N, CA, C and O atoms as a printed pandas DataFrame, in Angstrom:
     atom_number atom_name residue_name chain_id  residue_number  x_coord  y_coord  z_coord
0              1         N          MET        A               1    0.451    2.438   -0.476
1              2        CA          MET        A               1   -0.843    3.059   -0.699
2              3         C          MET        A               1   -0.811    3.998   -1.897
3              4         O          MET        A               1   -1.790    4.697   -2.159
4              5         N          ILE        A               2    0.300    4.025   -2.626
5              6        CA          ILE        A               2    0.356    4.922   -3.780
6              7         C          ILE        A               2   -0.704    4.545   -4.813
7              8         O          ILE        A               2   -1.260    5.419   -5.478
8              9         N          GLU        A               3   -0.985    3.253   -4.950
9             10        CA          GLU        A               3   -2.004    2.829   -5.914
10            11         C          GLU        A               3   -3.348    3.445   -5.562
11            12         O          GLU        A               3   -4.057    3.955   -6.430
12            13         N          TYR        A               4   -3.693    3.392   -4.272
13            14        CA          TYR        A               4   -4.958    3.971   -3.828
14            15         C          TYR        A               4   -5.002    5.467   -4.103
15            16         O          TYR        A               4   -5.985    5.981   -4.637
16            17         N          LYS        A               5   -3.926    6.162   -3.733
17            18        CA          LYS        A               5   -3.897    7.607   -3.922
18            19         C          LYS        A               5   -3.966    7.968   -5.403
19            20         O          LYS        A               5   -4.623    8.939   -5.778
20            21         N          LEU        A               6   -3.296    7.196   -6.232
21            22        CA          LEU        A               6   -3.320    7.456   -7.673
22            23         C          LEU        A               6   -4.716    7.225   -8.239
23            24         O          LEU        A               6   -5.217    8.035   -9.018
24            25         N          ILE        A               7   -5.338    6.125   -7.850
25            26        CA          ILE        A               7   -6.707    5.836   -8.309
26            27         C          ILE        A               7   -7.654    6.937   -7.858
27            28         O          ILE        A               7   -8.505    7.388   -8.624
28            29         N          ARG        A               8   -7.502    7.368   -6.602
29            30        CA          ARG        A               8   -8.370    8.434   -6.079
30            31         C          ARG        A               8   -8.190    9.725   -6.866
31            32         O          ARG        A               8   -9.169   10.403   -7.178
32            33         N          GLU        A               9   -6.944   10.069   -7.190
33            34        CA          GLU        A               9   -6.681   11.275   -7.977
34            35         C          GLU        A               9   -7.282   11.177   -9.373
35            36         O          GLU        A               9   -7.860   12.141   -9.875
36            37         N          LEU        A              10   -7.143   10.009   -9.998
37            38        CA          LEU        A              10   -7.708    9.841  -11.346
38            39         C          LEU        A              10   -9.226    9.895  -11.324
39            40         O          LEU        A              10   -9.850   10.375  -12.270
40            41         N          GLU        A              11   -9.812    9.406  -10.255
41            42        CA          GLU        A              11  -11.266    9.474  -10.132
42            43         C          GLU        A              11  -11.720   10.928  -10.022
43            44         O          GLU        A              11  -12.749   11.311  -10.580
44            45         N          LYS        A              12  -10.939   11.735   -9.296
45            46        CA          LYS        A              12  -11.247   13.157   -9.161
46            47         C          LYS        A              12  -11.037   13.896  -10.480
47            48         O          LYS        A              12  -11.832   14.754  -10.861
48            49         N          ASN        A              13   -9.937   13.542  -11.176
49            50        CA          ASN        A              13   -9.570   14.283  -12.377
50            51         C          ASN        A              13   -8.900   13.352  -13.396
51            52         O          ASN        A              13   -7.693   13.124  -13.323
52            53         N          PRO        A              14   -9.676   12.814  -14.345
53            54        CA          PRO        A              14   -9.097   11.908  -15.345
54            55         C          PRO        A              14   -8.167   12.621  -16.328
55            56         O          PRO        A              14   -7.501   11.965  -17.128
56            57         N          ASN        A              15   -8.113   13.941  -16.278
57            58        CA          ASN        A              15   -7.232   14.689  -17.178
58            59         C          ASN        A              15   -5.833   14.888  -16.611
59            60         O          ASN        A              15   -5.019   15.599  -17.200
60            61         N          HIS        A              16   -5.550   14.261  -15.464
61            62        CA          HIS        A              16   -4.201   14.326  -14.917
62            63         C          HIS        A              16   -3.212   13.783  -15.942
63            64         O          HIS        A              16   -3.495   12.808  -16.638
64            65         N          THR        A              17   -2.071   14.414  -16.024
65            66        CA          THR        A              17   -0.960   13.867  -16.800
66            67         C          THR        A              17   -0.094   13.057  -15.832
67            68         O          THR        A              17   -0.259   13.140  -14.615
68            69         N          GLN        A              18    0.817   12.286  -16.385
69            70        CA          GLN        A              18    1.731   11.564  -15.506
70            71         C          GLN        A              18    2.511   12.550  -14.646
71            72         O          GLN        A              18    2.743   12.306  -13.462
72            73         N          ARG        A              19    2.906   13.643  -15.239
73            74        CA          ARG        A              19    3.683   14.653  -14.519
74            75         C          ARG        A              19    2.850   15.290  -13.399
75            76         O          ARG        A              19    3.351   15.491  -12.293
76            77         N          SER        A              20    1.591   15.606  -13.682
77            78        CA          SER        A              20    0.756   16.225  -12.645
78            79         C          SER        A              20    0.450   15.226  -11.525
79            80         O          SER        A              20    0.383   15.603  -10.355
80            81         N          LEU        A              21    0.266   13.955  -11.886
81            82        CA          LEU        A              21    0.057   12.931  -10.861
82            83         C          LEU        A              21    1.294   12.799   -9.974
83            84         O          LEU        A              21    1.191   12.725   -8.750
84            85         N          ALA        A              22    2.459   12.770  -10.609
85            86        CA          ALA        A              22    3.710   12.662   -9.851
86            87         C          ALA        A              22    3.833   13.824   -8.873
87            88         O          ALA        A              22    4.206   13.627   -7.717
88            89         N          GLY        A              23    3.523   15.031   -9.331
89            90        CA          GLY        A              23    3.602   16.203   -8.465
90            91         C          GLY        A              23    2.596   16.153   -7.333
91            92         O          GLY        A              23    2.931   16.443   -6.185
92            93         N          THR        A              24    1.372   15.787   -7.649
93            94        CA          THR        A              24    0.320   15.720   -6.636
94            95         C          THR        A              24    0.627   14.670   -5.576
95            96         O          THR        A              24    0.377   14.878   -4.389
96            97         N          LEU        A              25    1.172   13.540   -6.022
97            98        CA          LEU        A              25    1.451   12.435   -5.102
98            99         C          LEU        A              25    2.850   12.514   -4.491
99           100         O          LEU        A              25    3.222   11.694   -3.651
100          101         N          ASN        A              26    3.617   13.515   -4.928
101          102        CA          ASN        A              26    4.973   13.711   -4.429
102          103         C          ASN        A              26    5.854   12.474   -4.660
103          104         O          ASN        A              26    6.565   12.021   -3.763
104          105         N          VAL        A              27    5.786   11.945   -5.886
105          106        CA          VAL        A              27    6.636   10.823   -6.300
106          107         C          VAL        A              27    7.337   11.224   -7.592
107          108         O          VAL        A              27    6.983   12.225   -8.216
108          109         N          SER        A              28    8.330   10.441   -7.988
109          110        CA          SER        A              28    9.034   10.734   -9.232
110          111         C          SER        A              28    8.139   10.426  -10.427
111          112         O          SER        A              28    7.184    9.657  -10.321
112          113         N          LEU        A              29    8.457   11.028  -11.546
113          114        CA          LEU        A              29    7.721   10.767  -12.782
114          115         C          LEU        A              29    7.831    9.290  -13.155
115          116         O          LEU        A              29    6.859    8.688  -13.611
116          117         N          GLY        A              30    9.004    8.715  -12.965
117          118        CA          GLY        A              30    9.213    7.292  -13.254
118          119         C          GLY        A              30    8.322    6.397  -12.414
119          120         O          GLY        A              30    7.768    5.417  -12.911
120          121         N          LYS        A              31    8.185    6.738  -11.132
121          122        CA          LYS        A              31    7.323    5.950  -10.242
122          123         C          LYS        A              31    5.869    6.076  -10.659
123          124         O          LYS        A              31    5.147    5.080  -10.679
124          125         N          ALA        A              32    5.425    7.285  -10.993
125          126        CA          ALA        A              32    4.044    7.480  -11.454
126          127         C          ALA        A              32    3.809    6.654  -12.710
127          128         O          ALA        A              32    2.776    5.996  -12.831
128          129         N          ASN        A              33    4.752    6.680  -13.643
129          130        CA          ASN        A              33    4.637    5.909  -14.877
130          131         C          ASN        A              33    4.553    4.416  -14.574
131          132         O          ASN        A              33    3.727    3.708  -15.151
132          133         N          TYR        A              34    5.400    3.942  -13.676
133          134        CA          TYR        A              34    5.446    2.526  -13.318
134          135         C          TYR        A              34    4.121    2.075  -12.699
135          136         O          TYR        A              34    3.588    1.028  -13.066
136          137         N          VAL        A              35    3.594    2.861  -11.765
137          138        CA          VAL        A              35    2.348    2.500  -11.090
138          139         C          VAL        A              35    1.176    2.550  -12.078
139          140         O          VAL        A              35    0.320    1.666  -12.077
140          141         N          LEU        A              36    1.144    3.587  -12.918
141          142        CA          LEU        A              36    0.089    3.675  -13.935
142          143         C          LEU        A              36    0.116    2.458  -14.850
143          144         O          LEU        A              36   -0.925    1.868  -15.136
144          145         N          ALA        A              37    1.301    2.085  -15.308
145          146        CA          ALA        A              37    1.425    0.925  -16.198
146          147         C          ALA        A              37    0.922   -0.335  -15.518
147          148         O          ALA        A              37    0.258   -1.158  -16.147
148          149         N          GLY        A              38    1.232   -0.492  -14.244
149          150        CA          GLY        A              38    0.752   -1.654  -13.498
150          151         C          GLY        A              38   -0.754   -1.666  -13.362
151          152         O          GLY        A              38   -1.380   -2.720  -13.475
152          153         N          LEU        A              39   -1.350   -0.497  -13.118
153          154        CA          LEU        A              39   -2.807   -0.412  -12.990
154          155         C          LEU        A              39   -3.495   -0.682  -14.328
155          156         O          LEU        A              39   -4.565   -1.288  -14.373
156          157         N          VAL        A              40   -2.873   -0.227  -15.415
157          158        CA          VAL        A              40   -3.410   -0.510  -16.750
158          159         C          VAL        A              40   -3.336   -2.016  -17.007
159          160         O          VAL        A              40   -4.294   -2.622  -17.487
160          161         N          GLU        A              41   -2.190   -2.608  -16.682
161          162        CA          GLU        A              41   -1.988   -4.046  -16.889
162          163         C          GLU        A              41   -3.002   -4.879  -16.105
163          164         O          GLU        A              41   -3.463   -5.916  -16.581
164          165         N          GLN        A              42   -3.342   -4.421  -14.905
165          166        CA          GLN        A              42   -4.321   -5.127  -14.068
166          167         C          GLN        A              42   -5.759   -4.878  -14.519
167          168         O          GLN        A              42   -6.685   -5.542  -14.052
168          169         N          GLY        A              43   -5.941   -3.924  -15.421
169          170        CA          GLY        A              43   -7.293   -3.612  -15.891
170          171         C          GLY        A              43   -8.056   -2.691  -14.969
171          172         O          GLY        A              43   -9.280   -2.600  -15.054
172          173         N          LEU        A              44   -7.338   -1.996  -14.075
173          174        CA          LEU        A              44   -8.008   -1.103  -13.129
174          175         C          LEU        A              44   -8.232    0.280  -13.715
175          176         O          LEU        A              44   -9.174    0.978  -13.338
176          177         N          ILE        A              45   -7.368    0.673  -14.635
177          178        CA          ILE        A              45   -7.571    1.919  -15.369
178          179         C          ILE        A              45   -7.341    1.647  -16.854
179          180         O          ILE        A              45   -6.680    0.682  -17.238
180          181         N          ARG        A              46   -7.900    2.514  -17.657
181          182        CA          ARG        A              46   -7.730    2.426  -19.109
182          183         C          ARG        A              46   -7.036    3.713  -19.552
183          184         O          ARG        A              46   -7.412    4.812  -19.143
184          185         N          ALA        A              47   -6.038    3.557  -20.377
185          186        CA          ALA        A              47   -5.315    4.719  -20.899
186          187         C          ALA        A              47   -5.790    4.977  -22.316
187          188         O          ALA        A              47   -5.791    4.075  -23.153
188          189         N          ARG        A              48   -6.194    6.214  -22.583
189          190        CA          ARG        A              48   -6.647    6.611  -23.926
190          191         C          ARG        A              48   -5.755    7.714  -24.441
191          192         O          ARG        A              48   -5.522    8.716  -23.763
192          193         N          ARG        A              49   -5.263    7.521  -25.638
193          194        CA          ARG        A              49   -4.427    8.547  -26.252
194          195         C          ARG        A              49   -5.334    9.623  -26.844
195          196         O          ARG        A              49   -6.270    9.324  -27.585
196          197         N          LEU        A              50   -5.044   10.867  -26.507
197          198        CA          LEU        A              50   -5.821   11.989  -27.034
198          199         C          LEU        A              50   -5.105   12.540  -28.252
199          200         O          LEU        A              50   -3.874   12.547  -28.297
200          201         N          ARG        A              51   -5.851   13.000  -29.233
201          202        CA          ARG        A              51   -5.276   13.405  -30.510
202          203         C          ARG        A              51   -5.028   14.908  -30.637
203          204         O          ARG        A              51   -4.280   15.317  -31.524
204          205         N          ASN        A              52   -5.601   15.713  -29.820
205          206        CA          ASN        A              52   -5.571   17.166  -30.019
206          207         C          ASN        A              52   -4.281   17.840  -29.579
207          208         O          ASN        A              52   -4.286   19.042  -29.316
208          209         N          HIS        A              53   -3.197   17.119  -29.493
209          210        CA          HIS        A              53   -1.961   17.702  -29.003
210          211         C          HIS        A              53   -0.824   17.438  -29.981
211          212         O          HIS        A              53   -0.060   16.489  -29.808
212          213         N          PRO        A              54   -0.710   18.283  -31.018
213          214        CA          PRO        A              54    0.357   18.075  -31.995
214          215         C          PRO        A              54    1.735   18.193  -31.347
215          216         O          PRO        A              54    1.988   19.098  -30.552
216          217         N          GLY        A              55    2.606   17.276  -31.698
217          218        CA          GLY        A              55    3.958   17.301  -31.178
218          219         C          GLY        A              55    4.107   16.713  -29.785
219          220         O          GLY        A              55    5.225   16.508  -29.313
220          221         N          ARG        A              56    2.992   16.441  -29.125
221          222        CA          ARG        A              56    3.025   15.857  -27.782
222          223         C          ARG        A              56    2.026   14.724  -27.706
223          224         O          ARG        A              56    0.956   14.777  -28.311
224          225         N          ILE        A              57    2.379   13.726  -26.975
225          226        CA          ILE        A              57    1.432   12.644  -26.719
226          227         C          ILE        A              57    0.756   12.943  -25.394
227          228         O          ILE        A              57    1.424   13.147  -24.380
228          229         N          LYS        A              58   -0.548   12.968  -25.402
229          230        CA          LYS        A              58   -1.306   13.218  -24.173
230          231         C          LYS        A              58   -2.222   12.025  -23.945
231          232         O          LYS        A              58   -2.860   11.524  -24.871
232          233         N          TRP        A              59   -2.272   11.586  -22.707
233          234        CA          TRP        A              59   -3.082   10.443  -22.337
234          235         C          TRP        A              59   -4.152   10.849  -21.343
235          236         O          TRP        A              59   -3.977   11.763  -20.537
236          237         N          GLN        A              60   -5.248   10.151  -21.427
237          238        CA          GLN        A              60   -6.306   10.309  -20.425
238          239         C          GLN        A              60   -6.448    8.955  -19.740
239          240         O          GLN        A              60   -6.492    7.915  -20.397
240          241         N          TYR        A              61   -6.519    8.980  -18.422
241          242        CA          TYR        A              61   -6.617    7.754  -17.641
242          243         C          TYR        A              61   -8.002    7.677  -17.017
243          244         O          TYR        A              61   -8.431    8.578  -16.297
244          245         N          VAL        A              62   -8.693    6.573  -17.310
245          246        CA          VAL        A              62  -10.077    6.413  -16.864
246          247         C          VAL        A              62  -10.168    5.172  -15.984
247          248         O          VAL        A              62   -9.678    4.101  -16.343
248          249         N          LEU        A              63  -10.793    5.332  -14.845
249          250        CA          LEU        A              63  -11.010    4.216  -13.939
250          251         C          LEU        A              63  -12.023    3.258  -14.555
251          252         O          LEU        A              63  -13.084    3.685  -15.011
252          253         N          THR        A              64  -11.706    1.976  -14.572
253          254        CA          THR        A              64  -12.618    0.965  -15.117
254          255         C          THR        A              64  -13.552    0.486  -14.003
255          256         O          THR        A              64  -13.294    0.765  -12.832
256          257         N          PRO        A              65  -14.627   -0.224  -14.338
257          258        CA          PRO        A              65  -15.481   -0.788  -13.285
258          259         C          PRO        A              65  -14.675   -1.677  -12.321
259          260         O          PRO        A              65  -14.919   -1.666  -11.114
260          261         N          LYS        A              66  -13.732   -2.432  -12.848
261          262        CA          LYS        A              66  -12.862   -3.248  -11.998
262          263         C          LYS        A              66  -12.029   -2.342  -11.081
263          264         O          LYS        A              66  -11.774   -2.689   -9.928
264          265         N          GLY        A              67  -11.612   -1.195  -11.591
265          266        CA          GLY        A              67  -10.854   -0.237  -10.798
266          267         C          GLY        A              67  -11.677    0.361   -9.669
267          268         O          GLY        A              67  -11.164    0.594   -8.574
268          269         N          VAL        A              68  -12.942    0.608   -9.935
269          270        CA          VAL        A              68  -13.844    1.141   -8.906
270          271         C          VAL        A              68  -13.980    0.122   -7.777
271          272         O          VAL        A              68  -13.935    0.487   -6.602
272          273         N          LYS        A              69  -14.145   -1.152   -8.129
273          274        CA          LYS        A              69  -14.259   -2.215   -7.116
274          275         C          LYS        A              69  -12.965   -2.330   -6.316
275          276         O          LYS        A              69  -12.997   -2.491   -5.096
276          277         N          GLU        A              70  -11.832   -2.247   -7.000
277          278        CA          GLU        A              70  -10.543   -2.351   -6.318
278          279         C          GLU        A              70  -10.331   -1.155   -5.389
279          280         O          GLU        A              70   -9.787   -1.312   -4.297
280          281         N          LYS        A              71  -10.753    0.031   -5.810
281          282        CA          LYS        A              71  -10.628    1.210   -4.955
282          283         C          LYS        A              71  -11.421    1.006   -3.669
283          284         O          LYS        A              71  -10.952    1.352   -2.585
284          285         N          LEU        A              72  -12.611    0.449   -3.788
285          286        CA          LEU        A              72  -13.437    0.178   -2.613
286          287         C          LEU        A              72  -12.748   -0.833   -1.702
287          288         O          LEU        A              72  -12.738   -0.659   -0.484
288          289         N          ARG        A              73  -12.175   -1.879   -2.274
289          290        CA          ARG        A              73  -11.476   -2.901   -1.491
290          291         C          ARG        A              73  -10.274   -2.285   -0.765
291          292         O          ARG        A              73  -10.063   -2.527    0.424
292          293         N          ILE        A              74   -9.498   -1.492   -1.496
293          294        CA          ILE        A              74   -8.319   -0.855   -0.914
294          295         C          ILE        A              74   -8.734    0.128    0.183
295          296         O          ILE        A              74   -8.087    0.204    1.228
296          297         N          THR        A              75   -9.801    0.873   -0.052
297          298        CA          THR        A              75  -10.296    1.838    0.931
298          299         C          THR        A              75  -10.686    1.136    2.215
299          300         O          THR        A              75  -10.341    1.595    3.304
300          301         N          ARG        A              76  -11.400    0.032    2.102
301          302        CA          ARG        A              76  -11.792   -0.726    3.299
302          303         C          ARG        A              76  -10.562   -1.212    4.059
303          304         O          ARG        A              76  -10.494   -1.106    5.284
304          305         N          SER        A              77   -9.610   -1.737    3.334
305          306        CA          SER        A              77   -8.390   -2.243    3.954
306          307         C          SER        A              77   -7.632   -1.113    4.652
307          308         O          SER        A              77   -7.174   -1.273    5.783
308          309         N          TYR        A              78   -7.504    0.016    3.980
309          310        CA          TYR        A              78   -6.816    1.176    4.535
310          311         C          TYR        A              78   -7.531    1.669    5.795
311          312         O          TYR        A              78   -6.892    1.963    6.805
312          313         N          LEU        A              79   -8.852    1.757    5.725
313          314        CA          LEU        A              79   -9.641    2.221    6.866
314          315         C          LEU        A              79   -9.485    1.267    8.045
315          316         O          LEU        A              79   -9.322    1.710    9.182
316          317         N          ARG        A              80   -9.534   -0.023    7.789
317          318        CA          ARG        A              80   -9.372   -1.025    8.847
318          319         C          ARG        A              80   -7.998   -0.861    9.528
319          320         O          ARG        A              80   -7.902   -0.898   10.755
320          321         N          ALA        A              81   -6.957   -0.683    8.732
321          322        CA          ALA        A              81   -5.612   -0.509    9.286
322          323         C          ALA        A              81   -5.531    0.765   10.126
323          324         O          ALA        A              81   -4.941    0.752   11.206
324          325         N          ARG        A              82   -6.112    1.861    9.646
325          326        CA          ARG        A              82   -6.083    3.119   10.386
326          327         C          ARG        A              82   -6.869    3.009   11.692
327          328         O          ARG        A              82   -6.464    3.579   12.705
328          329         N          MET        A              83   -7.991    2.280   11.679
329          330        CA          MET        A              83   -8.790    2.113   12.899
330          331         C          MET        A              83   -8.012    1.312   13.945
331          332         O          MET        A              83   -8.058    1.636   15.131
332          333         N          HIS        A              84   -7.300    0.272   13.513
333          334        CA          HIS        A              84   -6.467   -0.503   14.432
334          335         C          HIS        A              84   -5.364    0.380   15.015
335          336         O          HIS        A              84   -5.066    0.315   16.207
336          337         N          GLU        A              85   -4.767    1.202   14.159
337          338        CA          GLU        A              85   -3.720    2.110   14.613
338          339         C          GLU        A              85   -4.282    3.121   15.617
339          340         O          GLU        A              85   -3.645    3.420   16.628
340          341         N          PHE        A              86   -5.464    3.638   15.335
341          342        CA          PHE        A              86   -6.124    4.592   16.224
342          343         C          PHE        A              86   -6.379    3.958   17.590
343          344         O          PHE        A              86   -6.126    4.578   18.623
344          345         N          ASP        A              87   -6.878    2.724   17.592
345          346        CA          ASP        A              87   -7.135    2.017   18.850
346          347         C          ASP        A              87   -5.836    1.793   19.624
347          348         O          ASP        A              87   -5.793    1.982   20.839
348          349         N          ARG        A              88   -4.777    1.389   18.916
349          350        CA          ARG        A              88   -3.490    1.144   19.551
350          351         C          ARG        A              88   -2.952    2.430   20.179
351          352         O          ARG        A              88   -2.455    2.419   21.305
352          353         N          ILE        A              89   -3.054    3.528   19.446
353          354        CA          ILE        A              89   -2.572    4.811   19.956
354          355         C          ILE        A              89   -3.409    5.245   21.159
355          356         O          ILE        A              89   -2.868    5.793   22.119
356          357         N          GLY        A              90   -4.706    5.009   21.118
357          358        CA          GLY        A              90   -5.580    5.344   22.244
358          359         C          GLY        A              90   -5.170    4.594   23.507
359          360         O          GLY        A              90   -5.133    5.170   24.594
360          361         N          ARG        A              91   -4.860    3.294   23.357
361          362        CA          ARG        A              91   -4.409    2.498   24.508
362          363         C          ARG        A              91   -3.063    3.022   25.034
363          364         O          ARG        A              91   -2.843    3.107   26.242
364          365         N          GLU        A              92   -2.187    3.365   24.114
365          366        CA          GLU        A              92   -0.870    3.884   24.495
366          367         C          GLU        A              92   -1.013    5.200   25.256
367          368         O          GLU        A              92   -0.323    5.424   26.251
368          369         N          ILE        A              93   -1.899    6.062   24.792
369          370        CA          ILE        A              93   -2.132    7.346   25.466
370          371         C          ILE        A              93   -2.686    7.113   26.874
371          372         O          ILE        A              93   -2.260    7.766   27.826
372          373         N          ALA        A              94   -3.631    6.187   27.005
373          374        CA          ALA        A              94   -4.202    5.884   28.319
374          375         C          ALA        A              94   -3.115    5.376   29.274
375          376         O          ALA        A              94   -3.080    5.767   30.441
376          377         N          GLU        A              95   -2.234    4.510   28.778
377          378        CA          GLU        A              95   -1.138    3.991   29.602
378          379         C          GLU        A              95   -0.196    5.122   30.028
379          380         O          GLU        A              95    0.230    5.186   31.181
380          381         N          LEU        A              96    0.118    6.001   29.096
381          382        CA          LEU        A              96    1.010    7.117   29.417
382          383         C          LEU        A              96    0.376    8.058   30.440
383          384         O          LEU        A              96    1.062    8.570   31.325
384          385         N          LYS        A              97   -0.931    8.285   30.319
385          386        CA          LYS        A              97   -1.626    9.134   31.291
386          387         C          LYS        A              97   -1.558    8.517   32.684
387          388         O          LYS        A              97   -1.345    9.215   33.676
388          389         N          GLN        A              98   -1.745    7.190   32.745
389          390        CA          GLN        A              98   -1.656    6.514   34.043
390          391         C          GLN        A              98   -0.243    6.639   34.611
391          392         O          GLN        A              98   -0.059    6.901   35.799
392          393         N          GLU        A              99    0.737    6.449   33.753
393          394        CA          GLU        A              99    2.124    6.533   34.185
394          395         C          GLU        A              99    2.449    7.941   34.707
395          396         O          GLU        A              99    3.079    8.091   35.754
396          397         N          VAL        A             100    2.019    8.954   33.979
397          398        CA          VAL        A             100    2.254   10.341   34.394
398          399         C          VAL        A             100    1.518   10.624   35.697
399          400         O          VAL        A             100    2.052   11.290   36.583
400          401         N          GLY        A             101    0.291   10.119   35.815
401          402        CA          GLY        A             101   -0.479   10.308   37.049
402          403         C          GLY        A             101    0.207    9.657   38.243
403          404         O          GLY        A             101    0.274   10.238   39.326
404          405         N          ALA        A             102    0.712    8.451   38.035
405          406        CA          ALA        A             102    1.403    7.740   39.118
406          407         C          ALA        A             102    2.682    8.485   39.505
407          408         O          ALA        A             102    2.989    8.605   40.691
408          409         N          LEU        A             103    3.417    8.979   38.533
409          410        CA          LEU        A             103    4.630    9.723   38.836
410          411         C          LEU        A             103    4.317   11.032   39.554
411          412         O          LEU        A             103    5.058   11.447   40.445
412          413         N          SER        A             104    3.230   11.676   39.171
413          414        CA          SER        A             104    2.818   12.923   39.829
414          415         C          SER        A             104    2.430   12.657   41.281
415          416         O          SER        A             104    2.779   13.421   42.181
416          417         N          ASP        A             105    1.698   11.551   41.496
417          418        CA          ASP        A             105    1.288   11.194   42.855
418          419         C          ASP        A             105    2.512   10.916   43.727
419          420         O          ASP        A             105    2.547   11.330   44.886
420          421         N          GLU        A             106    3.520   10.218   43.182
421          422        CA          GLU        A             106    4.750    9.926   43.928
422          423         C          GLU        A             106    5.468   11.230   44.274
423          424         O          GLU        A             106    5.984   11.385   45.381
424          425         N          GLY        A             107    5.498   12.154   43.336
425          426        CA          GLY        A             107    6.157   13.441   43.561
426          427         C          GLY        A             107    5.451   14.243   44.632
427          428         O          GLY        A             107    6.105   14.906   45.437
428          429         N          ASN        A             108    4.134   14.197   44.657
429          430        CA          ASN        A             108    3.363   14.943   45.655
430          431         C          ASN        A             108    3.531   14.361   47.055
431          432         O          ASN        A             108    3.564   15.104   48.036
432          433         N          HIS        A             109    3.637   13.037   47.154
433          434        CA          HIS        A             109    3.805   12.393   48.463
434          435         C          HIS        A             109    5.197   12.674   49.034
435          436         O          HIS        A             109    5.363   12.825   50.244
436          437         N          GLY        A             110    6.171   12.740   48.166
437          438        CA          GLY        A             110    7.546   12.975   48.616
438          439         C          GLY        A             110    7.743   14.401   49.117
439          440         O          GLY        A             110    8.643   14.647   49.920
440          441         N          ALA        A             111    6.922   15.346   48.661
441          442        CA          ALA        A             111    7.063   16.759   49.035
442          443         C          ALA        A             111    6.412   17.037   50.376
443          444         O          ALA        A             111    6.655   18.094   50.959
444          445         N          SER        A             112    5.597   16.130   50.885
445          446        CA          SER        A             112    4.889   16.378   52.150
446          447         C          SER        A             112    5.749   16.275   53.343
447          448         O          SER        A             112    5.275   16.461   54.464
């Protein structure tokens, strides 16, 4: 899901540097660079070199229309997976409650 998180961060702030993205996403600079390059290659983001930084290369990353569509697709997929997980956990909790209730009932009958 790093691609989704990276796209979401760039949508919030296109002035992120690779270093700031790496820090925000808690990944290495190399990983941020690798994922950014892949997103550029796929046409999901566009990298623009900014000129106002003598001695340093600064890039601006802009989400493309294709990137916006992909973010929506990824978001739906992520949400669907989380909803399935939520349902599974809900069933597990219900089963555990029944198990605890049954064990409590057995304990109460044995004490009589």
